Each structure stands twice: as C-alpha cells, then as structure tokens.
PyMOL Python script that loads the backbone (N, CA, C, O; Angstrom):
from pymol import cmd

cmd.read_pdbstr("""\
ATOM      1  N   MET A   1     -83.458 -20.821  78.188  1.00  0.00           N
ATOM      2  CA  MET A   1     -82.442 -21.832  78.343  1.00  0.00           C
ATOM      3  C   MET A   1     -81.154 -21.121  78.749  1.00  0.00           C
ATOM      4  O   MET A   1     -80.806 -20.089  78.175  1.00  0.00           O
ATOM      5  N   PRO A   2     -80.444 -21.670  79.737  1.00  0.00           N
ATOM      6  CA  PRO A   2     -79.217 -21.002  80.175  1.00  0.00           C
ATOM      7  C   PRO A   2     -78.116 -21.135  79.130  1.00  0.00           C
ATOM      8  O   PRO A   2     -78.014 -22.141  78.427  1.00  0.00           O
ATOM      9  N   GLU A   3     -77.316 -20.117  79.052  1.00  0.00           N
ATOM     10  CA  GLU A   3     -76.220 -20.093  78.096  1.00  0.00           C
ATOM     11  C   GLU A   3     -74.983 -20.715  78.737  1.00  0.00           C
ATOM     12  O   GLU A   3     -74.687 -20.455  79.904  1.00  0.00           O
ATOM     13  N   SER A   4     -74.253 -21.543  77.967  1.00  0.00           N
ATOM     14  CA  SER A   4     -73.066 -22.189  78.513  1.00  0.00           C
ATOM     15  C   SER A   4     -71.956 -21.158  78.701  1.00  0.00           C
ATOM     16  O   SER A   4     -71.872 -20.159  77.987  1.00  0.00           O
ATOM     17  N   SER A   5     -71.126 -21.437  79.670  1.00  0.00           N
ATOM     18  CA  SER A   5     -70.044 -20.486  79.949  1.00  0.00           C
ATOM     19  C   SER A   5     -68.936 -20.635  78.902  1.00  0.00           C
ATOM     20  O   SER A   5     -68.743 -21.703  78.321  1.00  0.00           O
ATOM     21  N   ARG A   6     -68.243 -19.571  78.689  1.00  0.00           N
ATOM     22  CA  ARG A   6     -67.151 -19.557  77.724  1.00  0.00           C
ATOM     23  C   ARG A   6     -65.949 -20.299  78.286  1.00  0.00           C
ATOM     24  O   ARG A   6     -65.759 -20.375  79.500  1.00  0.00           O
ATOM     25  N   ARG A   7     -65.145 -20.841  77.391  1.00  0.00           N
ATOM     26  CA  ARG A   7     -63.902 -21.490  77.820  1.00  0.00           C
ATOM     27  C   ARG A   7     -62.919 -20.423  78.260  1.00  0.00           C
ATOM     28  O   ARG A   7     -62.876 -19.324  77.707  1.00  0.00           O
ATOM     29  N   LYS A   8     -62.146 -20.764  79.247  1.00  0.00           N
ATOM     30  CA  LYS A   8     -61.190 -19.808  79.755  1.00  0.00           C
ATOM     31  C   LYS A   8     -59.904 -19.797  78.941  1.00  0.00           C
ATOM     32  O   LYS A   8     -59.212 -18.780  78.905  1.00  0.00           O
ATOM     33  N   LYS A   9     -59.570 -20.905  78.287  1.00  0.00           N
ATOM     34  CA  LYS A   9     -58.380 -20.951  77.453  1.00  0.00           C
ATOM     35  C   LYS A   9     -58.775 -21.472  76.076  1.00  0.00           C
ATOM     36  O   LYS A   9     -59.774 -22.178  75.937  1.00  0.00           O
ATOM     37  N   PRO A  10     -58.003 -21.127  75.077  1.00  0.00           N
ATOM     38  CA  PRO A  10     -58.357 -21.577  73.726  1.00  0.00           C
ATOM     39  C   PRO A  10     -58.244 -23.097  73.598  1.00  0.00           C
ATOM     40  O   PRO A  10     -57.543 -23.760  74.362  1.00  0.00           O
ATOM     41  N   ALA A  11     -58.945 -23.609  72.623  1.00  0.00           N
ATOM     42  CA  ALA A  11     -58.931 -25.055  72.383  1.00  0.00           C
ATOM     43  C   ALA A  11     -57.521 -25.513  72.036  1.00  0.00           C
ATOM     44  O   ALA A  11     -56.781 -24.816  71.341  1.00  0.00           O
ATOM     45  N   ALA A  12     -57.166 -26.681  72.522  1.00  0.00           N
ATOM     46  CA  ALA A  12     -55.827 -27.218  72.261  1.00  0.00           C
ATOM     47  C   ALA A  12     -55.729 -27.684  70.815  1.00  0.00           C
ATOM     48  O   ALA A  12     -56.642 -28.316  70.283  1.00  0.00           O
ATOM     49  N   THR A  13     -54.623 -27.365  70.205  1.00  0.00           N
ATOM     50  CA  THR A  13     -54.387 -27.836  68.845  1.00  0.00           C
ATOM     51  C   THR A  13     -53.197 -28.781  68.876  1.00  0.00           C
ATOM     52  O   THR A  13     -52.319 -28.677  69.733  1.00  0.00           O
ATOM     53  N   ALA A  14     -53.188 -29.686  67.941  1.00  0.00           N
ATOM     54  CA  ALA A  14     -52.090 -30.654  67.862  1.00  0.00           C
ATOM     55  C   ALA A  14     -50.814 -29.922  67.469  1.00  0.00           C
ATOM     56  O   ALA A  14     -50.840 -29.059  66.592  1.00  0.00           O
ATOM     57  N   PRO A  15     -49.705 -30.256  68.107  1.00  0.00           N
ATOM     58  CA  PRO A  15     -48.449 -29.600  67.723  1.00  0.00           C
ATOM     59  C   PRO A  15     -48.059 -29.975  66.295  1.00  0.00           C
ATOM     60  O   PRO A  15     -48.269 -31.100  65.843  1.00  0.00           O
ATOM     61  N   VAL A  16     -47.500 -29.021  65.622  1.00  0.00           N
ATOM     62  CA  VAL A  16     -47.087 -29.241  64.246  1.00  0.00           C
ATOM     63  C   VAL A  16     -45.746 -29.968  64.274  1.00  0.00           C
ATOM     64  O   VAL A  16     -44.750 -29.452  64.780  1.00  0.00           O
ATOM     65  N   THR A  17     -45.745 -31.155  63.729  1.00  0.00           N
ATOM     66  CA  THR A  17     -44.501 -31.909  63.656  1.00  0.00           C
ATOM     67  C   THR A  17     -44.179 -32.138  62.195  1.00  0.00           C
ATOM     68  O   THR A  17     -45.055 -32.382  61.366  1.00  0.00           O
ATOM     69  N   THR A  18     -42.935 -32.052  61.921  1.00  0.00           N
ATOM     70  CA  THR A  18     -42.518 -32.326  60.553  1.00  0.00           C
ATOM     71  C   THR A  18     -42.089 -33.777  60.488  1.00  0.00           C
ATOM     72  O   THR A  18     -41.422 -34.276  61.394  1.00  0.00           O
ATOM     73  N   GLY A  19     -42.462 -34.441  59.438  1.00  0.00           N
ATOM     74  CA  GLY A  19     -42.103 -35.843  59.236  1.00  0.00           C
ATOM     75  C   GLY A  19     -40.649 -35.947  58.840  1.00  0.00           C
ATOM     76  O   GLY A  19     -39.935 -34.947  58.774  1.00  0.00           O
ATOM     77  N   PRO A  20     -40.217 -37.167  58.576  1.00  0.00           N
ATOM     78  CA  PRO A  20     -38.828 -37.332  58.137  1.00  0.00           C
ATOM     79  C   PRO A  20     -38.616 -36.607  56.811  1.00  0.00           C
ATOM     80  O   PRO A  20     -39.503 -36.547  55.961  1.00  0.00           O
ATOM     81  N   ALA A  21     -37.446 -36.076  56.669  1.00  0.00           N
ATOM     82  CA  ALA A  21     -37.134 -35.332  55.452  1.00  0.00           C
ATOM     83  C   ALA A  21     -37.206 -36.262  54.242  1.00  0.00           C
ATOM     84  O   ALA A  21     -36.805 -37.424  54.307  1.00  0.00           O
ATOM     85  N   ALA A  22     -37.711 -35.741  53.172  1.00  0.00           N
ATOM     86  CA  ALA A  22     -37.805 -36.536  51.950  1.00  0.00           C
ATOM     87  C   ALA A  22     -36.396 -36.855  51.463  1.00  0.00           C
ATOM     88  O   ALA A  22     -35.513 -35.998  51.516  1.00  0.00           O
ATOM     89  N   PRO A  23     -36.181 -38.072  50.993  1.00  0.00           N
ATOM     90  CA  PRO A  23     -34.837 -38.419  50.523  1.00  0.00           C
ATOM     91  C   PRO A  23     -34.457 -37.582  49.309  1.00  0.00           C
ATOM     92  O   PRO A  23     -35.285 -37.294  48.445  1.00  0.00           O
ATOM     93  N   LYS A  24     -33.195 -37.202  49.266  1.00  0.00           N
ATOM     94  CA  LYS A  24     -32.712 -36.414  48.146  1.00  0.00           C
ATOM     95  C   LYS A  24     -32.628 -37.295  46.903  1.00  0.00           C
ATOM     96  O   LYS A  24     -32.319 -38.483  47.002  1.00  0.00           O
ATOM     97  N   PRO A  25     -32.897 -36.730  45.758  1.00  0.00           N
ATOM     98  CA  PRO A  25     -32.751 -37.530  44.533  1.00  0.00           C
ATOM     99  C   PRO A  25     -31.279 -37.828  44.264  1.00  0.00           C
ATOM    100  O   PRO A  25     -30.387 -37.110  44.715  1.00  0.00           O
ATOM    101  N   ASN A  26     -31.055 -38.891  43.529  1.00  0.00           N
ATOM    102  CA  ASN A  26     -29.682 -39.266  43.182  1.00  0.00           C
ATOM    103  C   ASN A  26     -29.085 -38.262  42.212  1.00  0.00           C
ATOM    104  O   ASN A  26     -29.807 -37.564  41.500  1.00  0.00           O
ATOM    105  N   PRO A  27     -27.754 -38.195  42.190  1.00  0.00           N
ATOM    106  CA  PRO A  27     -27.118 -37.355  41.174  1.00  0.00           C
ATOM    107  C   PRO A  27     -27.398 -37.891  39.768  1.00  0.00           C
ATOM    108  O   PRO A  27     -27.801 -39.042  39.597  1.00  0.00           O
ATOM    109  N   ARG A  28     -27.183 -37.060  38.794  1.00  0.00           N
ATOM    110  CA  ARG A  28     -27.510 -37.441  37.411  1.00  0.00           C
ATOM    111  C   ARG A  28     -26.663 -38.590  36.907  1.00  0.00           C
ATOM    112  O   ARG A  28     -27.092 -39.311  36.006  1.00  0.00           O
ATOM    113  N   TRP A  29     -25.471 -38.785  37.459  1.00  0.00           N
ATOM    114  CA  TRP A  29     -24.576 -39.827  36.984  1.00  0.00           C
ATOM    115  C   TRP A  29     -24.930 -41.192  37.557  1.00  0.00           C
ATOM    116  O   TRP A  29     -24.370 -42.195  37.112  1.00  0.00           O
ATOM    117  N   TRP A  30     -25.831 -41.269  38.519  1.00  0.00           N
ATOM    118  CA  TRP A  30     -26.107 -42.522  39.238  1.00  0.00           C
ATOM    119  C   TRP A  30     -26.614 -43.618  38.294  1.00  0.00           C
ATOM    120  O   TRP A  30     -26.059 -44.717  38.271  1.00  0.00           O
ATOM    121  N   VAL A  31     -27.637 -43.335  37.537  1.00  0.00           N
ATOM    122  CA  VAL A  31     -28.244 -44.358  36.674  1.00  0.00           C
ATOM    123  C   VAL A  31     -27.291 -44.814  35.566  1.00  0.00           C
ATOM    124  O   VAL A  31     -27.180 -46.017  35.331  1.00  0.00           O
ATOM    125  N   PRO A  32     -26.596 -43.896  34.874  1.00  0.00           N
ATOM    126  CA  PRO A  32     -25.662 -44.392  33.853  1.00  0.00           C
ATOM    127  C   PRO A  32     -24.548 -45.263  34.436  1.00  0.00           C
ATOM    128  O   PRO A  32     -24.163 -46.259  33.823  1.00  0.00           O
ATOM    129  N   VAL A  33     -24.031 -44.904  35.603  1.00  0.00           N
ATOM    130  CA  VAL A  33     -22.978 -45.725  36.214  1.00  0.00           C
ATOM    131  C   VAL A  33     -23.544 -47.072  36.646  1.00  0.00           C
ATOM    132  O   VAL A  33     -22.901 -48.105  36.461  1.00  0.00           O
ATOM    133  N   MET A  34     -24.740 -47.066  37.217  1.00  0.00           N
ATOM    134  CA  MET A  34     -25.385 -48.300  37.667  1.00  0.00           C
ATOM    135  C   MET A  34     -25.591 -49.259  36.494  1.00  0.00           C
ATOM    136  O   MET A  34     -25.211 -50.428  36.571  1.00  0.00           O
ATOM    137  N   VAL A  35     -26.178 -48.778  35.437  1.00  0.00           N
ATOM    138  CA  VAL A  35     -26.432 -49.615  34.266  1.00  0.00           C
ATOM    139  C   VAL A  35     -25.115 -50.015  33.600  1.00  0.00           C
ATOM    140  O   VAL A  35     -24.958 -51.147  33.141  1.00  0.00           O
ATOM    141  N   GLY A  36     -24.175 -49.076  33.554  1.00  0.00           N
ATOM    142  CA  GLY A  36     -22.880 -49.364  32.947  1.00  0.00           C
ATOM    143  C   GLY A  36     -22.140 -50.478  33.671  1.00  0.00           C
ATOM    144  O   GLY A  36     -21.533 -51.333  33.026  1.00  0.00           O
ATOM    145  N   LEU A  37     -22.179 -50.482  35.006  1.00  0.00           N
ATOM    146  CA  LEU A  37     -21.509 -51.548  35.758  1.00  0.00           C
ATOM    147  C   LEU A  37     -22.159 -52.906  35.511  1.00  0.00           C
ATOM    148  O   LEU A  37     -21.468 -53.914  35.371  1.00  0.00           O
ATOM    149  N   MET A  38     -23.488 -52.927  35.458  1.00  0.00           N
ATOM    150  CA  MET A  38     -24.159 -54.205  35.202  1.00  0.00           C
ATOM    151  C   MET A  38     -23.832 -54.731  33.803  1.00  0.00           C
ATOM    152  O   MET A  38     -23.578 -55.922  33.625  1.00  0.00           O
ATOM    153  N   VAL A  39     -23.842 -53.843  32.824  1.00  0.00           N
ATOM    154  CA  VAL A  39     -23.532 -54.265  31.451  1.00  0.00           C
ATOM    155  C   VAL A  39     -22.064 -54.658  31.333  1.00  0.00           C
ATOM    156  O   VAL A  39     -21.743 -55.653  30.684  1.00  0.00           O
ATOM    157  N   LEU A  40     -21.167 -53.887  31.952  1.00  0.00           N
ATOM    158  CA  LEU A  40     -19.746 -54.205  31.898  1.00  0.00           C
ATOM    159  C   LEU A  40     -19.458 -55.563  32.543  1.00  0.00           C
ATOM    160  O   LEU A  40     -18.651 -56.336  32.027  1.00  0.00           O
ATOM    161  N   GLY A  41     -20.113 -55.852  33.664  1.00  0.00           N
ATOM    162  CA  GLY A  41     -19.943 -57.165  34.288  1.00  0.00           C
ATOM    163  C   GLY A  41     -20.416 -58.291  33.388  1.00  0.00           C
ATOM    164  O   GLY A  41     -19.762 -59.329  33.286  1.00  0.00           O
ATOM    165  N   LEU A  42     -21.546 -58.087  32.739  1.00  0.00           N
ATOM    166  CA  LEU A  42     -22.067 -59.096  31.825  1.00  0.00           C
ATOM    167  C   LEU A  42     -21.132 -59.291  30.635  1.00  0.00           C
ATOM    168  O   LEU A  42     -20.831 -60.424  30.260  1.00  0.00           O
ATOM    169  N   VAL A  43     -20.673 -58.192  30.043  1.00  0.00           N
ATOM    170  CA  VAL A  43     -19.761 -58.285  28.899  1.00  0.00           C
ATOM    171  C   VAL A  43     -18.455 -58.954  29.318  1.00  0.00           C
ATOM    172  O   VAL A  43     -17.899 -59.747  28.559  1.00  0.00           O
ATOM    173  N   TRP A  44     -17.964 -58.646  30.505  1.00  0.00           N
ATOM    174  CA  TRP A  44     -16.720 -59.254  31.014  1.00  0.00           C
ATOM    175  C   TRP A  44     -16.857 -60.768  31.065  1.00  0.00           C
ATOM    176  O   TRP A  44     -15.963 -61.491  30.627  1.00  0.00           O
ATOM    177  N   ILE A  45     -17.981 -61.249  31.603  1.00  0.00           N
ATOM    178  CA  ILE A  45     -18.199 -62.692  31.723  1.00  0.00           C
ATOM    179  C   ILE A  45     -18.372 -63.333  30.344  1.00  0.00           C
ATOM    180  O   ILE A  45     -17.846 -64.417  30.095  1.00  0.00           O
ATOM    181  N   VAL A  46     -19.102 -62.672  29.455  1.00  0.00           N
ATOM    182  CA  VAL A  46     -19.319 -63.211  28.113  1.00  0.00           C
ATOM    183  C   VAL A  46     -17.995 -63.296  27.352  1.00  0.00           C
ATOM    184  O   VAL A  46     -17.730 -64.294  26.681  1.00  0.00           O
ATOM    185  N   VAL A  47     -17.165 -62.256  27.452  1.00  0.00           N
ATOM    186  CA  VAL A  47     -15.860 -62.285  26.780  1.00  0.00           C
ATOM    187  C   VAL A  47     -15.005 -63.409  27.348  1.00  0.00           C
ATOM    188  O   VAL A  47     -14.291 -64.082  26.605  1.00  0.00           O
ATOM    189  N   PHE A  48     -15.071 -63.614  28.644  1.00  0.00           N
ATOM    190  CA  PHE A  48     -14.308 -64.675  29.289  1.00  0.00           C
ATOM    191  C   PHE A  48     -14.681 -66.044  28.718  1.00  0.00           C
ATOM    192  O   PHE A  48     -13.805 -66.867  28.453  1.00  0.00           O
ATOM    193  N   TYR A  49     -15.972 -66.284  28.530  1.00  0.00           N
ATOM    194  CA  TYR A  49     -16.401 -67.572  27.995  1.00  0.00           C
ATOM    195  C   TYR A  49     -16.162 -67.697  26.495  1.00  0.00           C
ATOM    196  O   TYR A  49     -15.774 -68.764  26.020  1.00  0.00           O
ATOM    197  N   ILE A  50     -16.387 -66.628  25.746  1.00  0.00           N
ATOM    198  CA  ILE A  50     -16.217 -66.695  24.293  1.00  0.00           C
ATOM    199  C   ILE A  50     -14.760 -66.933  23.918  1.00  0.00           C
ATOM    200  O   ILE A  50     -14.478 -67.658  22.964  1.00  0.00           O
ATOM    201  N   THR A  51     -13.837 -66.336  24.651  1.00  0.00           N
ATOM    202  CA  THR A  51     -12.416 -66.482  24.336  1.00  0.00           C
ATOM    203  C   THR A  51     -11.810 -67.713  25.006  1.00  0.00           C
ATOM    204  O   THR A  51     -10.587 -67.828  25.086  1.00  0.00           O
ATOM    205  N   GLN A  52     -12.622 -68.610  25.474  1.00  0.00           N
ATOM    206  CA  GLN A  52     -12.198 -69.854  26.121  1.00  0.00           C
ATOM    207  C   GLN A  52     -11.247 -69.589  27.283  1.00  0.00           C
ATOM    208  O   GLN A  52     -10.183 -70.198  27.397  1.00  0.00           O
ATOM    209  N   GLN A  53     -11.666 -68.657  28.146  1.00  0.00           N
ATOM    210  CA  GLN A  53     -10.990 -68.324  29.398  1.00  0.00           C
ATOM    211  C   GLN A  53      -9.611 -67.709  29.199  1.00  0.00           C
ATOM    212  O   GLN A  53      -8.754 -67.828  30.075  1.00  0.00           O
ATOM    213  N   ALA A  54      -9.379 -67.052  28.060  1.00  0.00           N
ATOM    214  CA  ALA A  54      -8.094 -66.419  27.795  1.00  0.00           C
ATOM    215  C   ALA A  54      -8.117 -64.918  28.095  1.00  0.00           C
ATOM    216  O   ALA A  54      -7.102 -64.363  28.515  1.00  0.00           O
ATOM    217  N   TYR A  55      -9.228 -64.271  27.892  1.00  0.00           N
ATOM    218  CA  TYR A  55      -9.344 -62.829  28.092  1.00  0.00           C
ATOM    219  C   TYR A  55     -10.501 -62.564  29.029  1.00  0.00           C
ATOM    220  O   TYR A  55     -11.243 -63.513  29.282  1.00  0.00           O
ATOM    221  N   PRO A  56     -10.732 -61.430  29.553  1.00  0.00           N
ATOM    222  CA  PRO A  56     -10.224 -60.085  29.364  1.00  0.00           C
ATOM    223  C   PRO A  56      -8.883 -59.826  30.046  1.00  0.00           C
ATOM    224  O   PRO A  56      -8.118 -59.004  29.541  1.00  0.00           O
ATOM    225  N   VAL A  57      -8.556 -60.468  31.147  1.00  0.00           N
ATOM    226  CA  VAL A  57      -7.226 -60.316  31.748  1.00  0.00           C
ATOM    227  C   VAL A  57      -6.585 -61.696  31.736  1.00  0.00           C
ATOM    228  O   VAL A  57      -6.975 -62.553  32.529  1.00  0.00           O
ATOM    229  N   PRO A  58      -5.622 -61.934  30.868  1.00  0.00           N
ATOM    230  CA  PRO A  58      -5.087 -63.292  30.695  1.00  0.00           C
ATOM    231  C   PRO A  58      -4.417 -63.870  31.940  1.00  0.00           C
ATOM    232  O   PRO A  58      -4.465 -65.083  32.144  1.00  0.00           O
ATOM    233  N   GLY A  59      -3.807 -63.058  32.762  1.00  0.00           N
ATOM    234  CA  GLY A  59      -3.018 -63.583  33.861  1.00  0.00           C
ATOM    235  C   GLY A  59      -3.797 -64.034  35.085  1.00  0.00           C
ATOM    236  O   GLY A  59      -3.225 -64.700  35.948  1.00  0.00           O
ATOM    237  N   VAL A  60      -5.065 -63.704  35.197  1.00  0.00           N
ATOM    238  CA  VAL A  60      -5.784 -64.014  36.437  1.00  0.00           C
ATOM    239  C   VAL A  60      -6.643 -65.269  36.349  1.00  0.00           C
ATOM    240  O   VAL A  60      -7.172 -65.718  37.367  1.00  0.00           O
ATOM    241  N   GLY A  61      -6.792 -65.836  35.182  1.00  0.00           N
ATOM    242  CA  GLY A  61      -7.516 -67.104  35.030  1.00  0.00           C
ATOM    243  C   GLY A  61      -8.979 -67.010  35.421  1.00  0.00           C
ATOM    244  O   GLY A  61      -9.713 -66.157  34.922  1.00  0.00           O
ATOM    245  N   LEU A  62      -9.398 -67.899  36.321  1.00  0.00           N
ATOM    246  CA  LEU A  62     -10.810 -67.962  36.705  1.00  0.00           C
ATOM    247  C   LEU A  62     -11.261 -66.774  37.554  1.00  0.00           C
ATOM    248  O   LEU A  62     -12.458 -66.598  37.781  1.00  0.00           O
ATOM    249  N   TRP A  63     -10.323 -65.963  38.022  1.00  0.00           N
ATOM    250  CA  TRP A  63     -10.704 -64.762  38.766  1.00  0.00           C
ATOM    251  C   TRP A  63     -11.447 -63.773  37.867  1.00  0.00           C
ATOM    252  O   TRP A  63     -12.104 -62.857  38.362  1.00  0.00           O
ATOM    253  N   ASN A  64     -11.345 -63.956  36.555  1.00  0.00           N
ATOM    254  CA  ASN A  64     -12.119 -63.116  35.644  1.00  0.00           C
ATOM    255  C   ASN A  64     -13.617 -63.247  35.910  1.00  0.00           C
ATOM    256  O   ASN A  64     -14.358 -62.272  35.789  1.00  0.00           O
ATOM    257  N   LEU A  65     -14.058 -64.441  36.268  1.00  0.00           N
ATOM    258  CA  LEU A  65     -15.471 -64.611  36.629  1.00  0.00           C
ATOM    259  C   LEU A  65     -15.816 -63.790  37.855  1.00  0.00           C
ATOM    260  O   LEU A  65     -16.855 -63.131  37.896  1.00  0.00           O
ATOM    261  N   GLY A  66     -14.953 -63.827  38.846  1.00  0.00           N
ATOM    262  CA  GLY A  66     -15.185 -63.051  40.060  1.00  0.00           C
ATOM    263  C   GLY A  66     -15.231 -61.559  39.785  1.00  0.00           C
ATOM    264  O   GLY A  66     -16.052 -60.839  40.353  1.00  0.00           O
ATOM    265  N   ILE A  67     -14.347 -61.098  38.913  1.00  0.00           N
ATOM    266  CA  ILE A  67     -14.326 -59.679  38.553  1.00  0.00           C
ATOM    267  C   ILE A  67     -15.628 -59.302  37.846  1.00  0.00           C
ATOM    268  O   ILE A  67     -16.228 -58.273  38.158  1.00  0.00           O
ATOM    269  N   GLY A  68     -16.062 -60.118  36.909  1.00  0.00           N
ATOM    270  CA  GLY A  68     -17.304 -59.842  36.183  1.00  0.00           C
ATOM    271  C   GLY A  68     -18.510 -59.844  37.102  1.00  0.00           C
ATOM    272  O   GLY A  68     -19.361 -58.958  37.018  1.00  0.00           O
ATOM    273  N   PHE A  69     -18.590 -60.837  37.979  1.00  0.00           N
ATOM    274  CA  PHE A  69     -19.718 -60.888  38.910  1.00  0.00           C
ATOM    275  C   PHE A  69     -19.661 -59.732  39.904  1.00  0.00           C
ATOM    276  O   PHE A  69     -20.704 -59.199  40.283  1.00  0.00           O
ATOM    277  N   ALA A  70     -18.471 -59.339  40.330  1.00  0.00           N
ATOM    278  CA  ALA A  70     -18.351 -58.216  41.267  1.00  0.00           C
ATOM    279  C   ALA A  70     -18.818 -56.911  40.615  1.00  0.00           C
ATOM    280  O   ALA A  70     -19.507 -56.112  41.248  1.00  0.00           O
ATOM    281  N   LEU A  71     -18.444 -56.697  39.359  1.00  0.00           N
ATOM    282  CA  LEU A  71     -18.898 -55.499  38.660  1.00  0.00           C
ATOM    283  C   LEU A  71     -20.423 -55.474  38.550  1.00  0.00           C
ATOM    284  O   LEU A  71     -21.060 -54.455  38.819  1.00  0.00           O
ATOM    285  N   ALA A  72     -20.992 -56.599  38.155  1.00  0.00           N
ATOM    286  CA  ALA A  72     -22.445 -56.664  38.029  1.00  0.00           C
ATOM    287  C   ALA A  72     -23.120 -56.510  39.391  1.00  0.00           C
ATOM    288  O   ALA A  72     -24.164 -55.865  39.488  1.00  0.00           O
ATOM    289  N   MET A  73     -22.543 -57.088  40.438  1.00  0.00           N
ATOM    290  CA  MET A  73     -23.145 -57.002  41.766  1.00  0.00           C
ATOM    291  C   MET A  73     -23.125 -55.571  42.297  1.00  0.00           C
ATOM    292  O   MET A  73     -24.084 -55.134  42.934  1.00  0.00           O
ATOM    293  N   VAL A  74     -22.051 -54.846  42.042  1.00  0.00           N
ATOM    294  CA  VAL A  74     -22.011 -53.440  42.465  1.00  0.00           C
ATOM    295  C   VAL A  74     -23.113 -52.657  41.756  1.00  0.00           C
ATOM    296  O   VAL A  74     -23.759 -51.807  42.368  1.00  0.00           O
ATOM    297  N   GLY A  75     -23.331 -52.933  40.483  1.00  0.00           N
ATOM    298  CA  GLY A  75     -24.430 -52.290  39.765  1.00  0.00           C
ATOM    299  C   GLY A  75     -25.778 -52.643  40.360  1.00  0.00           C
ATOM    300  O   GLY A  75     -26.638 -51.775  40.510  1.00  0.00           O
ATOM    301  N   PHE A  76     -25.973 -53.913  40.702  1.00  0.00           N
ATOM    302  CA  PHE A  76     -27.241 -54.308  41.304  1.00  0.00           C
ATOM    303  C   PHE A  76     -27.415 -53.715  42.699  1.00  0.00           C
ATOM    304  O   PHE A  76     -28.532 -53.367  43.083  1.00  0.00           O
ATOM    305  N   LEU A  77     -26.344 -53.595  43.452  1.00  0.00           N
ATOM    306  CA  LEU A  77     -26.441 -52.977  44.779  1.00  0.00           C
ATOM    307  C   LEU A  77     -26.770 -51.493  44.660  1.00  0.00           C
ATOM    308  O   LEU A  77     -27.433 -50.927  45.530  1.00  0.00           O
ATOM    309  N   MET A  78     -26.311 -50.872  43.593  1.00  0.00           N
ATOM    310  CA  MET A  78     -26.652 -49.459  43.390  1.00  0.00           C
ATOM    311  C   MET A  78     -28.141 -49.276  43.139  1.00  0.00           C
ATOM    312  O   MET A  78     -28.679 -48.204  43.419  1.00  0.00           O
ATOM    313  N   THR A  79     -28.824 -50.298  42.616  1.00  0.00           N
ATOM    314  CA  THR A  79     -30.256 -50.161  42.392  1.00  0.00           C
ATOM    315  C   THR A  79     -31.020 -50.035  43.693  1.00  0.00           C
ATOM    316  O   THR A  79     -32.121 -49.483  43.693  1.00  0.00           O
ATOM    317  N   THR A  80     -30.484 -50.522  44.802  1.00  0.00           N
ATOM    318  CA  THR A  80     -31.193 -50.407  46.069  1.00  0.00           C
ATOM    319  C   THR A  80     -31.184 -48.978  46.596  1.00  0.00           C
ATOM    320  O   THR A  80     -32.020 -48.630  47.430  1.00  0.00           O
ATOM    321  N   ARG A  81     -30.265 -48.151  46.133  1.00  0.00           N
ATOM    322  CA  ARG A  81     -30.197 -46.744  46.550  1.00  0.00           C
ATOM    323  C   ARG A  81     -30.788 -45.796  45.519  1.00  0.00           C
ATOM    324  O   ARG A  81     -30.745 -44.581  45.709  1.00  0.00           O
ATOM    325  N   TRP A  82     -31.334 -46.318  44.443  1.00  0.00           N
ATOM    326  CA  TRP A  82     -31.859 -45.506  43.370  1.00  0.00           C
ATOM    327  C   TRP A  82     -33.193 -44.912  43.797  1.00  0.00           C
ATOM    328  O   TRP A  82     -34.071 -45.627  44.282  1.00  0.00           O
ATOM    329  N   ARG A  83     -33.345 -43.603  43.616  1.00  0.00           N
ATOM    330  CA  ARG A  83     -34.609 -42.927  43.970  1.00  0.00           C
ATOM    331  C   ARG A  83     -35.190 -42.249  42.763  1.00  0.00           C
ATOM    332  O   ARG A  83     -36.248 -41.628  42.854  1.00  0.00           O
TER     333      ARG A  83
END
""", "prot")
cmd.dss("prot")
cmd.show_as("cartoon", "prot")
cmd.util.cbc("prot")
cmd.orient("prot")
C-alpha cells in the first residue's frame, strides 16, 4: 500500500485569545455601605412617620420621604454593582 505524503507545513492551530477580563471584586467597604444606606433610608422613613412628620429634619416637611427613599434607592442601586 502506498504511503501518504507528509504535510509540508504544520497543522494549523486556533489562535489563543483571551476572553474579557474577569471583573474585579468590590472593595471591602462596599457591602457595609450598601446595607447601611438601605437601612438608614428605612429608618429615616419610619422616624418620619412615627414622629408624625416632625423629624428627622423638621424644616423640610414631606421632603423627608424623598430623602429616605433616595438613601434606600442608592443602596439598592449599589446592589447591581455588587460582585
């Protein structure tokens, strides 16, 4: 039986490509700040209702709700970047 001829060039190999870099882990302070903002927002709103809209900041009135929700929302938005 005749022998097959040798290849003149080496077999092609797939080029080595590196995938996207793995995301860096969050700093150690990320989770405590995230949870702290959510809890602080909740406490702010609860204090506002318990004190019959007099506190935590007496001069801003109903904006206290906005402040409490904003604090909690920043905490929730931080959860989307948590790794």
